[in-house]
C-alpha positions in Angstrom: 0.1 0.0 0.0 1.4 3.4 -0.9 1.7 6.3 1.3 -1.2 8.2 -0.4 -3.4 5.3 0.2 -2.5 5.1 3.9 -3.4 8.9 4.3 -6.8 8.2 2.5 -7.5 5.3 4.9 -6.6 7.5 7.8 -8.9 10.4 6.6 -11.7 7.8 6.1 -11.3 6.5 9.6 -11.1 9.9 11.2 -14.2 11.0 9.2 -16.0 8.1 10.4 -15.1 8.9 14.1 -15.8 12.8 13.9 -19.3 12.1 12.2 -20.2 9.8 15.1 -18.8 12.1 17.8 -20.8 15.1 16.3 -24.0 13.0 16.0 -23.7 11.9 19.8 -22.8 15.3 20.9 -25.9 17.0 19.1 -28.1 14.2 20.6 -26.6 14.8 24.1 -27.1 18.6 23.6 -30.8 18.2 22.9 -31.3 16.1 25.9 -29.1 18.1 28.3 -31.7 18.4 31.1 -31.7 14.7 31.6 -27.8 14.5 31.1 -27.4 17.2 33.7 -29.5 15.4 36.1 -27.1 12.4 35.7 -24.0 14.8 36.1 -25.3 15.7 39.5 -25.4 12.3 40.9 -22.2 12.6 42.9 -23.5 15.6 44.9 -27.2 14.6 45.2 -26.7 14.0 49.0 -24.7 17.3 49.5 -26.9 19.9 51.3 -24.2 22.4 51.7 -23.5 23.1 48.0 -25.4 24.7 45.4 -24.6 24.9 41.6 -24.9 28.4 40.2 -24.0 30.3 37.0 -21.5 33.1 37.4 -21.8 34.4 33.8 -24.8 35.0 31.4 -23.6 32.4 28.9 -22.1 30.0 31.4 -25.3 27.8 31.0 -24.8 27.4 27.3 -21.1 26.9 27.5 -21.5 24.1 30.0 -24.1 22.3 28.1 -21.7 22.3 25.0 -18.9 20.9 27.4 -20.8 18.4 28.9 -22.3 17.2 25.5 -18.9 16.9 24.0 -17.4 14.9 27.0 -20.5 12.5 26.9 -19.7 12.1 23.0 -16.1 11.6 23.8 -16.7 8.8 26.4 -19.3 7.2 24.1 -17.2 7.2 21.1 -13.7 6.3 22.9 -14.1 2.6 21.7 -14.8 3.6 18.2 -11.6 5.8 18.2 -9.7 3.0 19.8 -10.9 0.5 17.2 -10.1 2.6 14.3 -6.6 3.2 15.7 -6.0 -0.5 16.2 -7.4 -1.3 12.7 -5.2 1.3 11.0 -2.1 -0.1 12.8 -3.0 -3.8 12.7 -1.3 -4.4 9.1 1.9 -3.2 10.4 1.8 -5.8 13.5 3.3 -9.2 13.1 0.7 -12.0 12.7 1.7 -13.8 15.8 1.0 -10.6 17.7 -2.3 -9.5 16.4 -4.4 -11.5 18.7 -2.4 -10.2 21.6 -3.1 -6.5 20.3 -6.9 -7.2 19.7 -7.2 -8.6 23.1 -5.4 -5.5 24.4 -7.9 -3.2 22.6 -10.9 -5.1 24.0 -9.4 -4.9 27.5 -8.5 -1.2 27.2 -12.2 -0.5 26.3 -13.6 -2.4 29.2 -11.2 -1.1 31.6 -11.7 2.6 30.4 -15.5 2.4 31.1 -15.0 0.4 34.4 -12.6 3.1 35.6 -14.9 5.9 34.5 -17.9 4.2 36.5 -15.7 3.4 39.7 -14.7 7.2 39.6 -18.3 8.4 39.2 -20.1 6.2 41.8 -17.3 5.5 44.2 -14.1 7.7 44.2 -15.7 11.0 43.2 -18.6 10.9 45.9 -16.1 10.0 48.6 -13.9 12.8 47.6 -16.8 15.3 47.5 -17.9 14.1 50.9 -14.4 15.0 52.3 -14.3 18.3 50.7 -17.8 19.4 51.8 -17.3 18.2 55.4 -14.0 19.9 55.7 -15.9 23.2 56.3 -19.4 23.9 57.7 -20.0 27.1 55.4 -22.5 27.2 52.8 -20.6 26.5 49.4 -21.4 27.9 46.0 -19.9 26.2 42.9 -20.1 27.4 39.4 -21.3 24.9 36.8 -18.0 25.3 35.0 -16.0 24.6 38.1 -17.9 21.6 39.0 -18.1 20.1 35.6 -14.3 20.5 35.2 -13.4 19.0 38.4 -15.7 16.1 37.7 -14.3 15.3 34.3 -10.7 15.7 35.2 -11.2 12.9 37.8 -13.3 10.8 35.3 -10.4 11.0 32.7 -7.7 10.5 35.5 -9.4 7.1 36.8 -10.3 6.0 33.1 -6.6 6.4 32.2 -5.4 4.9 35.5 -7.4 1.7 35.0 -5.4 1.3 31.8 -2.6 0.1 34.0 -3.2 -3.7 33.3 -3.1 -3.0 29.5 0.2 -0.9 29.8 1.8 -3.5 31.9 0.9 -6.2 29.5 2.4 -4.2 26.6 5.4 -3.5 29.0 5.8 -7.2 29.7 5.6 -8.0 26.1 8.4 -5.9 25.3 10.8 -7.8 27.6 12.5 -4.5 28.8 12.6 -5.6 32.4 12.7 -9.0 34.2 9.6 -11.1 34.8 9.4 -10.2 38.6 9.9 -6.6 38.3 6.6 -5.5 39.7 6.5 -8.2 42.7 10.2 -6.8 43.6 8.7 -3.4 44.2 5.5 -4.7 45.9 6.1 -2.7 49.3 6.5 0.5 47.6 3.6 0.2 45.4 1.5 -0.8 48.3 2.7 2.2 50.2 1.9 4.6 47.2 -1.8 3.0 46.9 -2.5 3.6 50.6 -0.9 7.2 50.6 -3.0 8.2 47.5 -6.1 6.6 49.0 -5.5 8.4 52.3 -5.2 11.8 50.4 -8.3 11.6 48.3 -10.9 10.2 50.9 -12.2 11.3 54.2 -10.2 10.6 57.2 -11.8 7.3 58.3 -10.9 3.7 57.7 -13.9 2.6 55.8 -13.4 5.2 53.0 -9.7 4.4 52.9 -10.3 0.7 52.4 -13.2 1.4 49.9 -10.6 3.2 47.7 -7.4 1.2 48.6 -8.8 -2.2 48.0 -10.0 -1.6 44.3 -6.6 0.0 43.6 -4.7 -2.9 45.2 -6.9 -5.3 43.1 -6.0 -3.4 40.1 -2.2 -3.6 41.0 -2.7 -7.4 41.2 -4.3 -7.6 37.9 -1.5 -5.4 36.4 1.1 -7.8 37.8 -0.6 -10.7 36.4 -0.9 -9.4 32.9 2.6 -8.3 33.1 3.7 -11.9 34.0 1.4 -13.3 31.5 2.4 -11.2 28.5 6.1 -11.2 29.5 8.6 -12.3 26.9 12.5 -12.4 27.1 13.9 -9.6 24.9 
């Protein structure tokens, strides 16, 4: 295949993704009241916070932002698929099954990380932040949505760790027991991060730390499973 044909294929795949993104974003914008109800789930139980608009056009800009983010989450598997399909011909045949499994795992873990953040991690973090002070809090729509989506993306990317470790192990750069050799350091970091982003009580700490520890175990397992000597 010539370079021009590669560019044509890339253009076609990007066009498909962009059209799907635009269609879903437009649909989400049309259904924004229901979508906004869903976006407020992490603070439904909060009595000390009120979401307000601080500028005349903030409501419209937030509607567009939320609609685009919803479309981005919905079309992320499509973007990943076309990225995989575009690169697949360059991958050796014996590795294609591995990379296809990596694609499926990446999609599943992306959504699992986003849902874990939305229904577990972010509500705990909001609980801690709101209980830190007894004063009535006014949050702008933009500040709330930006804060929410930053953590959504953070956890969605963080949950890609098993896939990243599988690719790392496949490369054979480090030895097969590398992650287990640093088990204590990783466990300490998990507990430290969990303590920083949750309320200062043991149930909340364990509620955050246990899934993160299970994620590490899954990452260590996929690393050893995919490991190849370089």
